[in-house]
N, C-alpha and C positions, 0 to 999 in steps of 0.2 A: 293840057294837065297841069295844073298848079300843083307844085311839089315842094316842101320845105324839109330841113335836115333835123334834124331834133334826133283698092279693091277689096271691100269689106268683107272678107268672107271667113269663117274657122279654116283651121288646117284641115285640107279635104285632099291633099296630094302625099303621096308614099314616100318615103325617102327613097325608096328604089324608083320610082317614076322619075323623082328629080336627077337622079345618077343618071338616068338615059337621058333625058335631056341634054344634059351636059356632053355626053357621048356623041350627040348629033349636032351640036352646036357648030355653027361654021369656024374656018380655021383662023378666023378673026382672033375667038376668042384664045387662041393659043394651041388648042390641042393640034399639033402639026405635024408629028411625027419626030421633031428636031430632037438632037441630045438632052437627055433630063438631067439638068442641074440640080436637081433634087436629090439624086438616087433612087433606087427600083424600092431602096425601105424606108423612104419618106411615112414621119418623119423622126428625125433621129435627134432632135435639138427644142428649145423653145420659140415658140411660133408668137411674134411679135401682132397685136391686132391695133392699129392705128387709129383711135379716133379724132379727127381733124377739129376738135373741140374742147374745151376747159373740162375739167374734171367737176363733176356733180351735174351736169349738163342732161337734157333729156337723150341725146344720142350716148352720152357716157354710161348712162345708168343702163339702159338696155344691153350696149355693148356688155357689160360687165354681168348681167345676167345671163347673155348667152355663153359669157366665156365661163363663166361659175360652172352653167350646166354641161358643156363641153369636157372642162375640169374634172368635174364629181364624176360623170360615167368613166371615164377613163378608157374609152373605146379607140380614142385616136394613137394611143402610144406616146402621147408627148404633152404636156401644160401648155397653155397659152397665157399671155398677158399682157394687159391693156398698157399702152403707149397713147398719152396725150400730146397730139400736137397743134396747140391754136395756133390760130393766125389767118389773116387774109377772107375771114370768112368763111373758112374752110379749106381754101384757096392750097394753103401751106400744108397742112398734112396728105390732102388728095396728092399734091406735088411729091412729096417722099412715098407715099406708095407705089404711085405709078412710075418712078424713076427706078426703084427697087430692083435689085436682082429679081430674075423669075424663076427662083426656087422656092416660094412656099413657107419662107418664114418672116415675110412680110405682108402682110395685107391689111385691106380696110375696113370701116365699118360705120356708115352715116348716112342722111339723108342725100337726095339726087340733086340739091341744089349745085355743088362744087361741079358736079360733075354737066347737068344739062343745063345751069342757066347761068352760071358763072361767066363760061366762055362768051355768052350772048353780050354782055354789057361790059366786060373788061378782059385785056390780053394777061391769060395765064398761061403758066410755063409746063403747059403739058398738052398732047392731044385727047381730050378726055375718052374719046371714042377708041383709044389705042391702049385698052385695058381689057382682061378677063374678069367679066361679071358672073360673079359666082352663085348668088341666090338672094332675093328679096324674102325679106321676113316680115316685115309689117308694115301698114299703110295708117298714115293720117289723114285726116280729113278737117281741111281748115273749117272756122265759121264765121258767120259775120254776128257780131253782136253789139249791143246799144247799152247804157245804163237802164235799170230798172224801172225808173221814172220817164227814160225818156217819151217824147209825143209821138216816135215812131214806132207803131205797134204792127208795121208789117215791112219787108223789104220795098215794095212797090210806095208806101209813105216816104220811106228813107231818099229812093231815087227821085220820089217827086220832087222833093223837098230841095236836092242836088240840081234837078232841071230850073226850079224858078229860081235859085242862087247860086250860077256858077262859081265852082271856087270857094264858095263860102261854108258848104259842109265837112268838117272836118274827118278825116279817115284815117286811124294809128295802123302803121304796119310794123312786124315786126322782121323776120327773116325774108330774104331775095323771094323764097317762096311765098310768100304771102304777097307779093308786088304783081306777081301774074295774074292772080284773081280779080285784083282792082282794077288792072289794065283791061281786064275782059268784061268786067263787068258795068266802064266807064263807054267802052266801044261798043259795046251790046246795048246800050239804055241812051246813050248819047249824054249820059250825065257827066259832071265834072267835078271831084272833090277836091278839096284840101289835105293832100296826101304828106303824112307825116311820119319819118323813119324814127323807131325804137329800135334800142339793142336786142330786146327779145318779146317773150310774153309777158312776162313778170313787168317790165315798163310800160308796154301799152297799154295790160290790164290795170294798172295803177293809174293812168293817164285817164283811162275810162270812168274808173271809179272817182277820181277827182274831178270829173267834168271836165277836164282838158279835151277832149276829143267826142266827137257826136256818134263816131262807130269804131270798131275795130276789127281785124280778122286775128285770129287766134287759134289754140287747140283749143278741143273738147275739154280736156283735163283741166287748163287752166280755169275755166270758169264755171265748172261743176258746182263747188261750194257755194259760188256767187249766185248760180241759177236757183239751186235749193233755197236760198234765203232772200231771194227777189232782189239782190242787189243789180243782177243781169238779165237782160232778156237776148236770147239767140234769134235772130231774124231769119237764119237762113242755114243749112248742113252746105257745103261747098262738093262734095262728093255726087257720083253716081244716085246713091242712094241714102235714104235714112242713114243717122248715125243709131248703132244699137245701144249706146251712152245718152240720147236723146232722143228717143222715138217719136217724141210727139211735134217734135220740129220739122217742116218740111225742106227740101234740098231748095237750093235757090231756082233749078229748073223747074219745080213744083210751081214755084212764084212767080213763072214766065219770063225767066233770064235765060240763055243758052250758055252759061257758067260753068262748067266743071271743072274740078282741080283737086287734088289728092297728093301726097307726097310719099314716095317710096322710101323705105330706110331699106339698104342691101349691104351685101359683103361684095367685094372686088380685090383683084389684084394687079398686079403688072402685067401687060401683055405678053402672051407666050408661057402661059401656067403649063405645064405637062398633063395629060390626062389623067395619072395616076395622083397627081395631087389637087388635080379638081375632084375627082371623085373622094378621096378622103376627106377633103372640107365640105363639102358638099353632103357627104352621110353624116359628116359630127354636126355641121350645123343645123342641117336638117331634124336631127334627133333632139339638139338643144331647143330647139324652137316649138318642139311638142313635150317641152318639160314644163311638170307644172310650175317652177321655179320662174321660165321665164313668162309663160301664161299669167302669171299672177302678176309679173312687173308691167307688162303690156297693159292687162285690163286696168292697173290703177293709173297708167300714163294715158288711158283714152285710146288706145291703140288696138286695132284688129291685126288678126294674126293674118297673115298674106304670103304662103309661100310659092315662088316663082323661080323655076329653074333658069340656068343661063341662057337659052336658046330665046325663050320669051323676054327674058330680063333686057337683052342685047337688042332685042327690037324695040321693046319699049325706051330704052334710053337714047336710041338711035330717033326715034320719032318725036320724043322730048325736044331733044337738043336743036331739031330743025324747028318747030315749033317755037321754041324762042327766042333762037335768032331770027325767023320771019317777024315775029310780033315786036322786037325790041327795032329791028329794021321801021316797020310801018307805024311804029309810036315814037321813035325817039330814043327808046330806052324801056325798061320796064316798070 
């Protein structure tokens, strides 16, 4: 591997069902019957929602829309505020949340990368599975794109070129989450790409449009305007199903490669949150995710609403963490 630096459904789960899944969640999620540090009248003061990325990014925009919906509804009984803790590709903010007191006044929101992927490639100052998962609210389906004038008309064309010239076809990557599908595609197809890291979607898309890379992994929302203008061609959707925003584009599986990848955006807290706190937060955020305000923001970002409760989310995160570690060990990294 040459490398250089540089669940798509609409809301269908009622809030009471999500709360029920919290009540049934294993003891590792914190519903253990221990003394309640939050008090029976939770919440009594402002709740901090930590976003482990800078203000203005995708995670921040989504978090602010959720918090705005919660605060506007007023049913929780206390306001929430966003706190941005950037650093270490999400590791710094995640560490702050997981080391906080388990009283429900410090929770986190963001993509799964710092929890499921970062521990597979670096030492992190926390046990990512020693946490209280609350609720997944959205899902991102990464896509594989080439310039509009690229000679590669299909994913098979791109793979064939990489097979013919190992390490010569350049592939842009942004967040760590995008490294996984490229690794899976290489392993599944036998191709070897010249993998180039970028700081994020904007940087990798600029490189693609400037002809500095042959292809890139990015998000649907990042390329929609360029797809409409003909500046970008999308070769495949990396999710299990086609994107509602690009329904004419096949999945990578449909193109014959067993590669499926999506990114969950979810809420979580430190290990040991008591049941009354879980119930209050899940109900508040579940209602917020169904609000028109949040749905409009998610739609603009090219994200599908996907509500998943605590028990299923815990299983998902555990499985993804194990998969990432295995993949990193087999390939010498992601």
